N, C-alpha and C positions, 0 to 999 in steps of 0.2 A: 716228486718232494721224497729222495729216499728220509725216513727217521729214526733213529738211535732211540728206543725206549728201553731205560733202568728205575729200579726201585729194589729198595730193602737190604741190598746184599750187594758187595763190593769179591765184582767175578773177576777170577783172577784171567780170566783169557783177554779180560777188557785192562787189567793194572796189572795184573804177575807178569805177564806171556801177551804183553800185547804185540799184534802183529797189527802196521798202519794197512796192508792190502787184505787184511780180510774185511775192512774196514772201510774202505774203497768205494767210493760214492754215496755215502754220508751228509747230509745234508745240516739234516737240524738234531740235537739232543735232548731229548724233554726229560728229565727226572724226577720220578713221582717219590721223592719225599726218606727216608730212614736210610739215608747214604752219605758218608766221611767226607768232608768239604774236600779235604786232600782228595780224593780219587775226581771228585768233580774242576777238580783246578788242573790235574792230568788228563781228565780230558777233553776238556775245551782247550787246551794246547798241545793234547797231540792232536787232535782228529780236524781242528781247526775250524772247527764251524762252533756256531752261537750256543750257548747253553740253556733252558729255563728249567727254572726248580720249582715245587714248590716244600712246603718244611713236613716233616711226617710228626708221628706224635714222639720218637722218640728222637727229634732234632735243635733239642734247650743249646745244646754245643754252638751249635751255628748261627743264635746271636751271637756272640763272641770272638767268634772267625769265624767269616760269610765269605765263600770262596770266592777268589778273584777271578775277575774276568767272565761272570756267572751270573745271566741275570732272575733275578727273586720272584714271583707268578705268582706270591700271595695276591689274595684278593684283587686280582688285574688282568689289565687285559693287551695279547699284544701281538702286533701283525706282520708277521715276517712270509714274505714273498709274497704277499698276497691272502697266506694264511692264518686265520682269525682263532687264537690261542686264549683260552682264557681260565686262569688257577682257582685253585683251591684248597688250603694246608688243612692238613692234620687230620682226625679221628675221633668212632663216642668220647665225651669222658666218662674217663672209671678211676679216676684221679686225679689229686691240683697238677694241672701242666698247663705249659703256651701254649701248646698247637694242643690242645684238648677242649668239643667244645657241645654242647648238648642243641639238640634239632633243633632250639630257638635262637639259636648264637648262630647257626651256622648259616641258618635261614637270612638273620641279618645280614654274614659278610653274602651272600646272593644278593642282597638288595645294590649293598654297596657295585657292584658289578651290572646290573643289569642295566644299566641306564647306557655305558660304555657299548654294552651286546648292542645297542637298540639304534645309537648312534652309526653302531659300521652295519649295519642292516641284518644282524645276526651271527653264526658264530661255527666255523669246521671242528676245535678240537677243544673238548675241555681236560682238562690235566689236574685230579686232585690224588688225594693220597688214598684217603678214603675208599670205597667203592660205595654205589647208589644199595641199598634197604631192598633186600632180593634177587640181588642179582650179583653170584659169585662172595658173598658175604657168608658172615659166620654165624652161628645164634648166638655168643656168649658177649656180652654187652662191648668189648674194646675192641672184636670185629664183625661189628655189626657197621651196617653200612647207615646211612644220611636218606629220608624218604624225604625232605627238603631236594635231594639228586634226582630223584625219579621224577620231581618234578619241573624240574629244572632244566630238563632232558628231556620230556615233551614238550615243553614251551619252544625252544629252541632247535633242537633236531637235530645239533650238534654230528659230526659226520662220525666221530670220533670219541669217543669215553677216553681216557687212559688212565688207569689206576696204577696202585700198588698194595702196601700192607697186609696182604692175606697172603700166606707166603706159600711155596707151595707144597711142604712138607707139613701144612695143616691139615691137609684132606687130600685122601687119596686116592680120588678125583678125580686132582686140582686140571680144569679146564681154564687154556692162555682168552681164549676169547668169545664171546659172544654176541650174537645179532639181535634189539631189540626189531620187536611189529613193528616200531619209528624209523629204523633204516640205520642206528643207532651203532656203530661196532664197538665193541667197551673190549676194553683188553688192559688183563694184568700186564700191566711190568716188570713183575718177579724174575730179578734177576734180569733179561736183558733180552729183549726182542725188534728186531724188523722192521720198519711198517711203513708202503710202498704211498702213500699218500696221492689223488691226479693231485695235478696244478687247480691253482689258484682259476677263477675266470675273471676275476680281478686286482693284478697286481700291485696295484696303489689306492691309496683310497684317501692323497692329499690330505689338507690336515687335521681329518678326518683318525687318520694312522696316525700321523707328527703327537695329536695331540695326546692320544689312551696308552705310545709309546714311550712318550717320557715323562707319561706320566709315574708308565709302570718304571723306569729307570728309579728314581724319585729315590726307593725303594733297596734299592739294587748298590750298598753302601761298600762292595768288593769290585765295583768299578772303581775304574781311574776314572778324570775328567776326559782324559782322550779317547779314550774305548768306549764310555757312555757318549761325548760327540759323534764318533761315527753306527754306534748302536741306532742314535736318534730317526736317523730316518728305515730303518726295520727293511722294508726289504731289497737295501742296497749293503745289507753286510754281510763287510767281506768279499762284495765285488758280484 
């Protein structure tokens, strides 16, 4: 499966001068926050592939204008073609804001999705806006990662942790990908990048998949009833 991962900035190559042939073979789009809802709608329309997103710390505007046809993955789990994906929104709290959390508040968000991951027997991809503490984050409070993410990754060992929030121009030696001792590939999706994910060993989780997917879709107000019906099965999205 080829994933297009995006975060933080609207890339001209994807929006202003879009060339469909350049992105042939994309199966799924994962958006790690702080992106214009019109940009997300454009991509899901032009690529005709599902788009899952989490909110970034600057995404208050999405509360009033959710991107149509996209799936909100905040504090949720979704299964697509057998790939189990969990999402956690926002950043460290450095001022008042909808998508800003203390360590304790983020740990509470994690506890909400742990039962769903346990039900599915594990996790393949963690999608967040902020990074883990000490893994590609910065020392200033707004760009510090969450310590509870470190514990979460150690517990579930996802194959990938995709995040945004730390821009490439914030640090002179920007590093897009890191591999943890646990084997998890941590990828900063700033701008955009593509990721080739090995196929899932199990394509469907039966009623468990249906249950977690429908639970996730209830948060996606930008979906029409028809789209939600098609998305319900997850692994059959767009045929």
